[in-house]
C-alpha positions in Angstrom: 0.0 0.0 0.0 1.3 3.5 -0.8 0.1 4.9 2.6 -1.1 3.2 5.8 -4.8 2.6 6.3 -6.7 5.4 8.2 -6.4 5.2 11.9 -9.8 3.9 13.1 -10.7 2.0 16.2 -10.4 -1.8 15.8 -14.2 -2.2 16.3 -14.9 0.0 13.3 -12.6 -2.0 11.1 -14.1 -5.3 12.3 -17.5 -4.0 11.5 -16.4 -3.0 8.0 -14.7 -6.3 7.3 -17.8 -8.1 8.4 -19.3 -7.2 5.0 -16.6 -8.9 3.0 -16.7 -12.4 1.5 -14.2 -15.0 2.6 -12.0 -14.5 -0.5 -12.1 -10.7 0.0 -11.1 -11.1 3.7 -8.1 -13.2 2.7 -7.1 -10.6 0.1 -7.4 -7.8 2.5 -5.5 -9.8 5.1 -2.5 -9.9 2.8 -2.2 -6.1 2.6 -0.4 -5.5 5.8 0.3 -6.8 9.3 -2.3 -4.5 10.9 -5.1 -5.8 8.6 -3.9 -9.4 9.1 -4.4 -9.0 12.9 -7.8 -7.4 12.5 -9.0 -9.9 9.9 -8.2 -12.8 12.2 -10.6 -11.5 14.8 -12.8 -14.4 15.8 -16.1 -12.5 15.3 -15.4 -12.5 11.5 -15.1 -16.3 11.3 -18.2 -17.5 13.1 -19.4 -20.8 11.7 -16.4 -21.1 9.4 -14.8 -24.5 8.7 -11.1 -25.0 7.8 -10.3 -27.7 5.2 -6.9 -29.4 5.9 -5.4 -31.5 3.1 -1.8 -31.8 4.3 -0.8 -32.0 0.6 2.5 -30.3 1.2 3.2 -31.9 4.6 2.6 -30.3 8.0 1.3 -26.7 8.3 3.4 -23.9 9.8 3.2 -22.5 13.3 1.9 -19.2 11.9 -1.0 -21.1 10.2 -2.1 -22.8 13.4 -1.8 -19.5 15.3 -4.1 -17.9 12.8 -6.7 -20.6 13.2 -6.5 -20.2 17.0 -7.0 -16.4 16.8 -10.1 -17.1 14.7 -11.3 -19.6 17.3 -11.8 -22.2 14.6 -13.7 -25.2 16.1 -14.7 -27.0 12.9 -12.4 -28.7 10.4 -12.4 -31.1 7.5 -9.4 -33.4 7.3 -8.6 -35.3 4.1 -6.3 -38.3 3.9 -4.5 -37.7 7.2 -1.5 -39.6 8.5 -0.6 -40.4 12.1 1.7 -37.4 12.4 -1.0 -35.1 11.0 -3.4 -36.3 13.7 -0.8 -35.6 16.4 -0.3 -32.0 15.1 -4.0 -31.4 14.8 -4.8 -32.6 18.3 -1.9 -30.5 19.7 -2.7 -27.3 17.9 -6.6 -27.4 18.0 -7.6 -29.5 21.0 -10.9 -27.5 21.4 -12.5 -28.7 18.2 -16.2 -29.3 18.4 -16.8 -30.5 14.8 -14.6 -32.8 12.7 -15.1 -34.3 9.2 -12.8 -37.1 8.0 -12.5 -37.9 4.4 -10.7 -40.7 2.5 -9.1 -42.1 5.6 -7.8 -45.5 6.7 -8.2 -45.8 10.4 -7.1 -48.6 12.6 -9.1 -47.2 15.5 -11.2 -44.3 16.6 -9.1 -43.6 19.7 -8.5 -40.0 18.7 -11.6 -39.1 20.8 -9.5 -38.6 23.9 -7.5 -35.9 22.1 -10.7 -33.8 21.4 -12.7 -33.7 24.7 -15.1 -31.1 23.3 -15.9 -32.9 20.1 -19.7 -33.0 19.5 -20.1 -33.5 15.8 -18.2 -36.2 13.8 -18.6 -37.1 10.1 -16.6 -39.9 8.4 -16.8 -40.2 4.6 -15.3 -42.6 2.0 -13.1 -44.3 4.7 -12.1 -47.7 6.1 -12.5 -48.0 9.8 -11.5 -50.8 12.2 -13.2 -50.7 15.6 -12.1 -52.7 18.6 -15.2 -52.8 20.8 -13.0 -53.8 23.8 -11.3 -50.4 23.7 -12.9 -47.2 24.7 -13.2 -44.7 21.8 -13.7 -41.6 24.1 -16.5 -40.4 21.9 -19.4 -40.7 24.4 -19.9 -37.0 24.3 -20.9 -37.0 20.6 -24.3 -35.6 19.8 -24.1 -35.8 15.9 -22.5 -38.7 13.9 -22.5 -39.1 10.2 -21.1 -42.2 8.4 -21.2 -42.1 4.6 -19.5 -44.8 2.5 -17.6 -46.1 5.4 -16.4 -49.7 5.4 -16.3 -51.7 8.7 -14.4 -54.9 8.2 -16.1 -58.1 9.5 -13.9 -58.2 12.6 -15.2 -54.8 13.5 -18.6 -54.3 15.2 -20.5 -51.3 13.9 -23.6 -51.6 16.1 -21.8 -52.3 19.4 -19.8 -49.1 18.6 -23.0 -47.1 18.0 -24.5 -48.5 21.2 -22.0 -46.7 23.4 -22.8 -43.3 22.0 -25.9 -42.8 24.1 -25.8 -39.0 23.9 -26.4 -39.0 20.1 -29.3 -36.8 19.0 -28.6 -37.2 15.2 -27.3 -40.2 13.3 -26.7 -40.5 9.6 -25.5 -43.9 8.2 -25.4 -44.2 4.4 -23.9 -47.2 2.6 -21.9 -48.1 5.7 -21.1 -51.5 7.2 -20.1 -54.7 5.5 -21.6 -56.6 2.5 -23.2 -59.3 4.5 -26.7 -60.3 5.5 -28.5 -57.4 7.1 -30.7 -57.4 10.3 -33.3 -55.1 11.7 -30.8 -52.3 12.3 -33.3 -49.6 13.0 -34.8 -51.3 16.0 -31.3 -51.9 17.4 -30.3 -48.3 17.0 -33.4 -46.9 18.6 -33.0 -49.3 21.5 -29.5 -48.1 22.3 -29.8 -44.4 21.6 -32.6 -43.0 23.8 -31.9 -39.3 23.0 -32.0 -39.8 19.2 -34.1 -37.2 17.4 -32.9 -37.4 13.8 -32.1 -40.7 11.9 -31.1 -41.1 8.3 -30.4 -44.7 7.0 -29.4 -46.3 3.8 -29.5 -50.0 3.6 -27.2 -51.2 0.8 -24.9 -52.7 3.3 -25.1 -53.8 6.9 -23.2 -55.4 9.7 -24.5 -58.6 11.3 -24.9 -58.2 15.0 -27.0 -60.0 17.5 -27.4 -58.0 20.7 -26.1 -59.7 23.9 -28.9 -58.2 25.9 -32.6 -57.9 25.0 -33.6 -54.8 23.0 -35.4 -52.1 24.9 -39.0 -52.3 23.7 -39.8 -48.7 24.9 -41.1 -46.0 22.6 -38.6 -43.8 20.9 -38.9 -40.0 20.7 -37.4 -39.8 17.2 -38.9 -36.8 15.4 -37.2 -37.0 11.9 -36.6 -40.2 9.9 -35.0 -40.6 6.4 -35.0 -44.0 4.7 -32.8 -44.2 1.6 -33.0 -47.3 -0.7 -34.2 -49.4 2.2 -34.7 -53.2 2.4 -37.3 -55.3 4.1 -34.7 -56.7 6.5 -34.0 -53.3 7.9 -37.5 -51.8 8.1 -40.3 -54.3 8.8 -44.0 -53.6 8.5 -44.4 -52.5 12.2 -41.4 -50.2 12.2 -43.3 -47.0 12.7 -45.0 -48.3 15.8 -41.7 -47.7 17.6 -41.7 -44.0 16.6 -45.2 -42.6 17.3 -43.8 -39.1 17.9 -42.3 -38.8 14.4 -43.3 -35.6 12.7 -41.1 -35.8 9.5 -40.7 -38.8 7.2 -38.6 -38.9 4.0 -38.6 -42.0 1.8 -36.1 -42.3 -1.1 -36.7 -45.4 -3.2 -34.3 -47.0 -5.7 -35.1 -47.1 -9.5 -35.8 -50.9 -9.2 -39.2 -50.1 -7.6 -40.3 -48.4 -10.7 -39.1 -51.2 -13.0 -40.4 -54.2 -11.1 -44.2 -54.3 -10.3 -43.8 -56.8 -7.5 -41.4 -54.5 -5.6 -43.6 -51.5 -6.3 -46.7 -53.2 -4.9 -44.8 -54.2 -1.8 -43.6 -50.6 -1.3 -47.2 -49.4 -1.5 -48.1 -51.9 1.2 -45.2 -50.7 3.4 -45.9 -47.0 2.9 -49.6 -47.4 3.6 -48.9 -49.4 6.8 -46.2 -47.0 8.0 -48.2 -43.9 7.4 -51.2 -45.4 9.3 -49.0 -45.7 12.4 -47.8 -42.0 12.4 -50.6 -39.9 13.9 -48.4 -36.9 14.6 -46.8 -36.7 11.1 -46.6 -33.1 9.7 -44.0 -33.5 7.0 -43.8 -36.2 4.3 -41.4 -36.5 1.3 -41.5 -39.4 -1.2 -38.9 -39.6 -4.0 -39.2 -42.1 -6.8 -42.0 -43.9 -5.0 -45.1 -45.6 -6.4 -48.1 -43.5 -7.7 -49.4 -41.3 -4.9 -53.0 -42.4 -5.5 -52.0 -45.9 -4.3 -51.2 -44.8 -0.8 -52.7 -41.3 -0.4 -55.6 -42.4 1.8 -53.1 -43.5 4.4 -51.4 -40.1 4.7 -52.4 -38.6 8.0 -54.5 -35.4 7.7 -52.0 -33.8 10.1 -49.5 -33.4 7.2 -49.0 -29.8 6.3 -45.8 -30.2 4.2 -45.6 -32.6 1.3 -42.9 -33.3 -1.3 -43.6 -35.7 -4.2 -40.7 -36.3 -6.6 -41.7 -39.1 -8.9 -42.8 -39.5 -12.5 -46.4 -39.8 -13.6 -48.1 -37.3 -11.3 -51.6 -37.0 -12.7 -54.5 -34.7 -12.2 -56.2 -37.6 -10.4 -53.2 -37.8 -8.0 -53.4 -34.1 -7.3 -57.1 -34.2 -6.6 -56.7 -37.2 -4.2 -54.0 -35.4 -2.3 -56.2 -32.3 -2.0 -59.1 -34.3 -0.6 -56.8 -36.0 1.9 -54.8 -32.9 3.0 -57.2 -29.9 2.9 -54.8 -27.9 5.2 -51.6 -28.3 3.2 -49.3 -25.3 3.6 -46.1 -26.4 1.8 -45.9 -28.3 -1.5 -43.0 -29.5 -3.5 -43.8 -31.4 -6.7 -41.3 -32.6 -9.3 -42.7 -35.4 -11.6 -39.6 -35.6 -13.9 -39.0 -37.0 -16.5 -42.8 -36.4 -17.0 -44.3 -33.0 -16.3 -47.4 -31.3 -14.8 -48.3 -29.3 -17.9 -51.7 -27.7 -17.6 -52.3 -29.4 -14.2 -50.5 -26.5 -12.6 -53.5 -24.3 -13.3 -55.5 -26.4 -10.8 -53.1 -25.9 -7.9 -54.8 -22.7 -6.5 -58.1 -24.4 -6.5 -56.9 -27.7 -5.0 -54.5 -26.1 -2.4 -55.8 -22.6 -1.6 -53.9 -22.3 1.7 -50.4 -22.9 0.3 -47.6 -20.7 1.8 -44.7 -22.2 -0.1 -44.5 -24.0 -3.5 -41.7 -25.6 -5.4 -42.2 -26.8 -8.9 -40.9 -26.8 -12.5 -42.0 -24.4 -15.3 -40.9 -26.9 -18.0 -43.5 -27.6 -20.7 -46.1 -25.5 -18.9 -48.0 -22.9 -20.9 -47.3 -19.5 -19.5 -51.0 -18.7 -19.1 -51.5 -21.8 -17.0 -48.4 -21.0 -14.9 -49.7 -17.5 -14.2 -52.8 -19.1 -12.5 -50.6 -19.4 -9.4 -51.2 -15.7 -8.7 -54.5 -16.8 -7.2 -52.6 -18.3 -4.3 -53.5 -15.5 -1.8 -51.4 -16.9 1.1 -48.2 -17.7 -0.9 -45.0 -16.4 0.6 -42.3 -18.5 -1.2 -42.3 -19.7 -4.8 -39.3 -21.6 -6.1 -39.1 -22.5 -9.8 -36.7 -25.5 -10.1 -35.7 -25.1 -13.7 -34.3 -22.2 -15.7 -36.8 -22.1 -18.6 -38.3 -18.8 -19.7 -36.8 -16.5 -17.1 -38.6 -18.0 -14.1 -37.3 -15.3 -11.8 -39.3 -12.7 -13.8 -42.4 -15.0 -13.7 -42.1 -15.4 -9.9 -41.8 -11.6 -9.4 -44.9 -11.0 -11.6 -46.9 -13.6 -9.7 -46.1 -12.1 -6.3 -46.9 -8.6 -7.6 -50.3 -9.9 -8.7 -50.8 -11.5 -5.3 -50.0 -8.2 -3.6 -52.4 -6.3 -5.8 -55.2 -8.8 -5.2 -54.6 -8.7 -1.4 -54.8 -4.9 -1.5 -58.1 -5.0 -3.5 -59.6 -7.3 -0.9 
């Protein structure tokens, strides 16, 4: 710089820098030592996550000092080695959130080095767990395992059973490629504080509990089932979670290709929905035709997402009759389309406050019927055809005018 920056109180500079993007902060930080110190103030980095790759070996002392000044408590670590773990635990022992990617881990004993760790995510990794050794992860409240392989000598479910403070668990395509069991009942039995559960059932780990499962009622509130199997989720699954208020079901493409699987899915969905009297949010992706299970959807549902092909006007009418108080609707029937059926939405769902849909292959005059939704607050057009942002603005202007007239 040709001349030093104006002499202003640090608080003023901090307020100004708060309007900068991350890239602009880093550029400004390189201007001078004074700005470097100001930019590193912790208030400018709230919720920020550092990504550590160790591509060029260990990081410098100055780098770690900068992270500590910013009070960084969340990091993503990619392909770490043992020496990198030692450096990380030494320099940032107060981490509360940790993401591991592309790792090969012989144990999860690093928990003792991060006593404040509450959120842990492991992705695309191989993990060996010795259930006879304490992992020091009992304080975890959030755990996510995505594409994690547990060798057969490891015990995935016994490991999970020790994390009794978990409130959120995500387990996608993790475990071993062997015969599955009713994993959901086991998880709910061992994790009494669990509120959010997301499971994918491509792989599982065989485990027979040494003690009887707790048959009590779970207070789970959010459940996501991704490409599930009958072994994982039997017919009476939802009787264990009567307090559930959000259910998301993501089916595989095979359900659409094989009639027998599709009919069984209809049976499961219908039975599950009948056992959820407090459900308020339902999402079904690549599922069977909605008319085959719509009468089982609880009338308490106010938020509905349907992302499956072949959504007809009969389906829309059936949903309207079953859910007269629907407030939030997301419909995406790709590769098919709604077409002129969009014009029926204001009549079928007059109380909508938010709507997500596609403009593709919909005549503009039919799309503009949405301006009759007098309570609409949020409209999201999912494709980029015909300047959807302009259409959305026009629709909302029309709604405002109509409200004023009334």
